N, C-alpha and C positions, 0 to 999 in steps of 0.2 A: 419659666424659671421657677423652681419651687422655692426659692428665697424671695420673701416679700419685704417691701420697706413701708413701714407705717408712719412716715414722717408727716404726711399730710394730716392724719388723724391727731397726732400729738400736737402739731401746731394749732389745729382747730380748737382742741381742748384747752390749750394755754392761751388762746386768742393772740397768737403771735404770727406775723407775716413771715414769709420766706425771706424777704428782705432784711427784716429785723434779725432773724437768726444768722443770716450771712454776715452781717456786720458784726454780731457779738462772737462768732466763731472765727472770723477772719478768713472766710472762704468767699469765692465769687458766687454770685447768684446763679450763674450758668451751671457750675459745679454742683450746687445744692439741688438745682432743678433736675439735673441728670439723675441724682440719687432719689429724689422724690418721686420721679416717674418710673423707677425701677429699670432704667437703662443702664445703671452703673455695673460694671464687671467686677469691682473690688471697692474696698473702703479701708483707708489706713485706721489702725487703732487710735492715733492721736486725733483724727477727725471724729471718730465714734466717741471718744472720750469727751471732746469739746461739745458735740451735740447733746450728749447725755447730761453734761454738766449744766449747759444753758436751758435745757428742757426739764431738768431735774427728774431724769428717767433712768432706767436700767437699758443695757443693750437689748435685752429680751423684750422690752417695750417697743423698741424701734424696729427690730427685725423679726420676721416670722418665717415659719417653714410650712409649705403646703406639699405634702407628698403628691407624687405624680399618680 
């Protein structure tokens, strides 16, 4: 899939665990893990907003595009 998720990099930069982020945004660890591994087929804007709020980033910091 040409859309990539850079959640792991952002968490590492902010020294935050996936569990801590899940607690802060009110999502299950399983759902965030699916997003982190790139297996998610979609993301709600409300989820994207919550993640960006907690990681103090822009959506473009979290998502990337790699052409085929």
